[in-house]
N, C-alpha and C positions, 0 to 999 in steps of 0.2 A: 730773603734767603735764610734757611735754617742754619744752625751751627754746624750740623753734619755736612751740609752742602758747602759751607765756607771752608771746612777742613779738606774736603775732597777737591775743591777748586784750588786750594793752596798746594796740595800734593800733586794733583794731575791737572794743571791748567789747560793742557791741550785737549782735555775731554770736555771742557765746558763751552766749546764753540770758538775759543780764541785760537787763531792759527799759531803754530809753533814750528820752528825749523827742526830738522831731524836731530841736530846736535843738542839743542836745548831739550828736546823731548827725551833723548837718551840720557842726558845728565839728570833730568828729573826722576826717571825710572831708576837709575843707579842709586840716587840719593834715597829714594823710597826703599829699595831693597836693603841698603845698608842700615837704614833706620829700623826696619823690621827685624833684621838679624840681631842688631844691638839690643832691641827690646826683648827678643826671645832669650838672649843670654842673660839679660838683667833679671827677667822673671825667674829663670832657672836658678840663678845664684841666690836670689832672695828666698825661694822655696826651700832649697837644700840647706841654707844657713839656719832656717827656722825649724824644718821638719825632718832632718836627717835621722834623728833617733826614732821618730814615728815610722820611718821607712824600714829601719832595722827591726823594730818590733813587729811590723807587718811581715817581714821576711821570716822571722822566727815562727810566726803563726802559720805561714805557708809550709815551712819545713816540718812543723809538727803535724800538719795534715798528712803529708806524704810519709813521714816517719811511722805513723800509725797505720799505714796501709790504705789510706783513703785517697780522694781525688779532688781536684778543683773544678768548679763550674764557673763560667764567666758570662756576663750579659751586658748589653748596652743597646742604645737606639742610634740609628744613623751612623755618623762617623764613629761614635763610641762603640757601636757594634763591631766596626772594623778593629778597634782596639781590643775588644773581647776576643776576636778571632786571632789577632796577633799574639795576645797573651797565651791563648791555648796552644797555638802551634809552637811557641818557644819551648813550652814544657814537653810537648809530645815529640818534637824533633829538635833536640839540642844541637846547636851548631859547633859546640866545643867538644873536641874528641875526648872520650872517656866518661862523659856525663850520661847517665841513664835517661831513657825516655820515661816520662812520668804522665799519668793520665790527667787530661784536662779537656774540657768540652765547652764550646761556645753554644749557648742556648738559642742563638738566633740562626743556627745553621740549617735547621729543618723547616723548609718553607711550607710544607704541607701542614705540619703541626702549628706553625705560626699563624697561617691563614685560617685554619680550622678554629683555633681558639678566638682569634680576632672576630671572625664572622659569627660564631655561636654565642660567646659570652662576653666579648669585648677585649680591647687592647690592654686594658689594665691587668688582665689575667695571663698575658702571654708567657711571662717567665715564672710566675708562681705555680702554674699548672705543671711546668716542666721540672721545677724544683721538687714539687710533690711527687712526681713520677721517678725522678732520677736521684734525688738527694737522699743521703743517709746520715745518721748521727756520726759526727767526726769528719764529714766532708767539709770543703770550703766553698764559699760563694763570693766572687768578686764582681762588683758592678761599676761601670764607668758612666758618668754623667757630667757634662760641663756645667750644668746648673745645680745639680744635686736634688732636683725636684721631680724627677721622672716617676710618675705614679706606678708604672708597671715594675720598676725596680724596687720601689718601697714595698709593694705587695709581696714581691719575691723575698726580700729581706725578712719580712715578718714571717713568712712561711718557713724560711731557713732557720730562723731562731726557734720557732716552735718545734722543729725537727731535732735541733741540737747541733747545727752546723756552725762553723766559724765564718764570720762575715767580714769582708773587706770592701771598702769603697774608695773610689777616686772621683773627686768633684772639683768644681771651680767656684769662683765668686765667694760667697760667704758660707758655702757648704750646703745651704738649703736644708731640705727635709732630711737628707742623708746624714748630715752632721747632728741635726737637732733631735732626731727621732729616738736615739738610744738603741737602734736596731743594728748598728754597724760597729763591730768590735774595733776595727782599725780604719779610720776615715782620714784620708790624705786630701787636703784642700789646697788647690792652687788659687791664691787670693788675687785674682784679676778678672775683669769682665770680658777680656778678649778670649773668645772661643778658641781661636787658633793657638794662642799662647798656652791655654789650659791643656789642649790636646798634645802640644809639643812636650810639655812637662810630664804628662801621663805616660807618653812613650818612653821617656828617659826613666821614669819611675819603675815601670814594669820590666824594663831591661835590667835595671839594678836589682829589683826584687828577685828576678829569675836567677841572677848570678849569686846573690847572697844566700838564697834558699839552697842552691846546689852546694855552696861552700859549707853551709851548716850541716847538710846531709852527709857530705864527704867526711867532715870532722866526726860526725856521729858514727859512721861506718868504721873510721879509723880507731875510735876508742872502744867500740863494742865488738867489732868483727862481724857485725850483722850487716845484711844487705837491706837497705831501705827501698 
């Protein structure tokens, strides 16, 4: 039996063929749910204790993009594409009264473009082609990857830097290529191998990022009288 099998057997013994009564099964599931919730909180607390200033710096970068009249592009694969969509809709459709709608676009939303690029030149070029088409100097690009090693994100970051865009990344583990490449101006790394915990911290990060960016923009409007 492998180590993973032993761990699963310990957490969910009723799945391994041994019969369990309903009360014992429910108790095991409750214990597992509480353990996962506690781990999620632990990972979040560790991340923000270490990286809060980086998040503030990233918020300043996003605010600067919008203050100069530009927009944010977002990208990710799989579940991280859902995070890119969530990021974009937060800025386009603010849920807090009085905050302006700001331009943001998830590069995975156009299935025709995605499938055309993947079919004709390969998945690696999915986002770079769109950054080339939609990106302008002064725009921002944010990428989400639980490993930090997504080749199509790295190609897009390279294209964005060549255009003169601000780049932000959210990764997990050791940050992978995203952190090591030097192509990402602000790289926030959730230092755990659990994909679920990484994504949970990413959601919290971009909710805070959205809030801080709007706060910075409101402060700017208050000082200058300008509308950003």
